[in-house]
N, C-alpha and C positions, 0 to 999 in steps of 0.2 A: 680496503679490506676491513677497516674498522666499521664502516657503514653496514657492510653485510653482517658483521658480528652483532651490531645493534638490532638489525632487523630479525636475525635468528633468535636473539634473546627475547625480543618482543613477542615473536611467534611462540616461543616456549612458555612465556608467562601467560599468553592467551590460551594456549592448549591446556595448561595446568588449571586455569580458571574455569574453563568449560568442563573439564573432567571433574573438578570439585563441585560444580553446580549439579552435574548429573549424579555424582556420588551422594550429595545431600538429598537430592530428589528421591533416589532409591532408598536411602536410609530412613527418610521421614514419611515415605508413602504409606498409606493405610494398607492393611493386609487385603489380599484378594487380587483379582486380575486387573490389568490396566484398563480393559474395556469397560469394567464396571466401576471404575474409580470416579471420584467427583471431578467435575470441571465447571467452568463458568461460575467462579466464586463459590464453589462448594456444592452447587446443586447437582442432583443426579441427572444423567442424560435421559431425554424423553424418547430418543430414537437412536439407531445405530449411527456411528460416525460416517459410514460409507453410504448412507441412504441418499436417495435422489433428491435433487433440488428442483423446485418449481422453475419452469422455463423463464418466468419473469425476472429471476435473479440474473440471468445472463444479459438481459437488456439493461438492467440497472448497472451491471458491471461495465458494459460498453459505454454507457453515458458517463459513469465515473471516470473511466480511462480517458475519455475525450476531454473532460475538464482537468484531469491530472496532466495531460499533455499540454493543455493550455498554459498551466502554470510553469511547465518546463520551458516554454518559450517566453513567458512574461518576465521571469527573473533576469535572464541576460539582457532582455530589452530594457528593463528598468535601469540597468547599469550603464548602458550606452545611449539612452534616449537623450540625455542632456547634450552629449557631444555631437550626436548626429543632427538633432534639431527637429523641425516640424515634420520632415519627411518620415521620421521614425514614429511619431505620434499618429500620423495619418495611416501608416501601414498597420500599426497595432489596432487602431479602431476598425480598419477593414477586416483584420483577422477576427476581432471580437464580433463583428457583424456576421461573419460566416458562422461563427459558433452559435450566435443567437438564432440564426436560421436553422441550424441543426437542432437546437433545443425546441424551437417551435414545431419542427417536424416530428421530433420524438414525442412531444406533448400531444400533438394531433393524432399520432398513431397509438397513443395510450400507454407509452412507456412508463409514465409516472402514476398510473392507476394501480392500486394495490388489490383490488377485488375483481 
């Protein structure tokens, strides 16, 4: 029962902290609407927040997610590589080889071209 009480107390402190941050944000915000307020280190927005993105950003996002997932697999591998031995090293380099093939394919298709 004491463990649940500690978790509830922590959630209460967290909720209070989040509410305080929002209260400070509202209190210190410049007058005007939220849509016209500054963002990106105080610069004014150049376009509406719900404007469309260029299609190339979706490709960049997919490439980023592929490398992000690579790191998700590499951290546990790094923990157990010494205990498993050479087999783990070979398997990881095969995995990295498949990722390199994906990068070469994306490069050839123009995923990294910005214009």
